[in-house]
C-alpha positions as CSV (number, residue, x, y, z in Angstrom):
1,M,-135.4,148.2,14.6
2,A,-132.3,147.2,12.7
3,E,-132.2,150.7,11.3
4,E,-132.1,152.1,14.9
5,K,-129.2,149.8,15.8
6,R,-127.3,151.0,12.7
7,K,-127.9,154.6,13.5
8,G,-126.7,154.1,17.0
9,K,-123.4,152.5,15.9
10,E,-122.8,155.3,13.4
11,S,-123.1,157.9,16.1
12,K,-120.5,156.1,18.2
13,G,-117.9,156.3,15.4
14,S,-118.1,152.7,14.4
15,M,-118.1,151.6,10.8
16,T,-120.0,148.8,9.1
17,V,-118.3,145.8,7.7
18,Q,-119.0,147.0,4.2
19,E,-117.3,150.4,4.9
20,A,-114.3,148.7,6.5
21,G,-113.9,146.5,3.5
22,R,-114.1,149.4,1.1
23,R,-111.6,151.4,3.0
24,G,-109.2,148.5,3.3
25,G,-109.5,147.9,-0.5
26,Q,-108.8,151.5,-1.2
27,R,-105.8,151.5,1.1
28,T,-104.4,148.3,-0.6
29,A,-104.9,149.9,-4.0
30,Q,-103.0,153.0,-2.9
31,T,-100.2,151.0,-1.3
32,H,-99.6,148.3,-3.9
33,G,-101.0,149.7,-7.2
34,K,-102.5,148.1,-10.3
35,E,-99.7,145.6,-10.8
36,F,-100.5,143.9,-7.5
37,Y,-104.0,143.2,-8.5
38,E,-102.9,141.9,-11.9
39,M,-100.4,139.6,-10.2
40,I,-102.8,138.1,-7.7
41,G,-105.5,137.8,-10.3
42,H,-103.1,135.8,-12.6
43,K,-102.0,133.6,-9.7
44,G,-105.6,132.8,-8.8
45,G,-106.5,132.1,-12.4
46,Q,-103.5,129.7,-12.7
47,R,-104.6,127.9,-9.6
48,V,-108.2,127.5,-10.9
49,K,-106.8,126.1,-14.1
50,E,-104.7,123.5,-12.2
51,L,-107.7,122.5,-10.1
52,I,-109.9,121.9,-13.2
53,E,-107.2,119.8,-14.7
54,E,-106.8,117.7,-11.5
55,G,-110.5,117.2,-11.4
56,K,-110.6,116.0,-15.1
57,R,-107.7,113.6,-14.5
58,A,-109.5,112.3,-11.4
59,K,-112.6,111.5,-13.4
60,G,-110.5,109.9,-16.2
61,L,-111.4,112.6,-18.7
62,M,-107.8,113.6,-19.4
63,P,-104.6,111.6,-19.7
64,E,-102.0,112.1,-17.0
65,K,-98.9,114.2,-17.9
């Protein structure tokens, strides 16, 4: 039954959420390039590092700066 619904949507020209995400990612890669992904990956990594340090300080495992 779910398969029938999916086929019906495809025939109408709609796309799945997965396909929309893939196409959006491809467009972003074309527009911004590899450096963009490196930059946002670095920013995210730095934020995670900060959150881990905050958590350790909150538990008293690390001295405050």
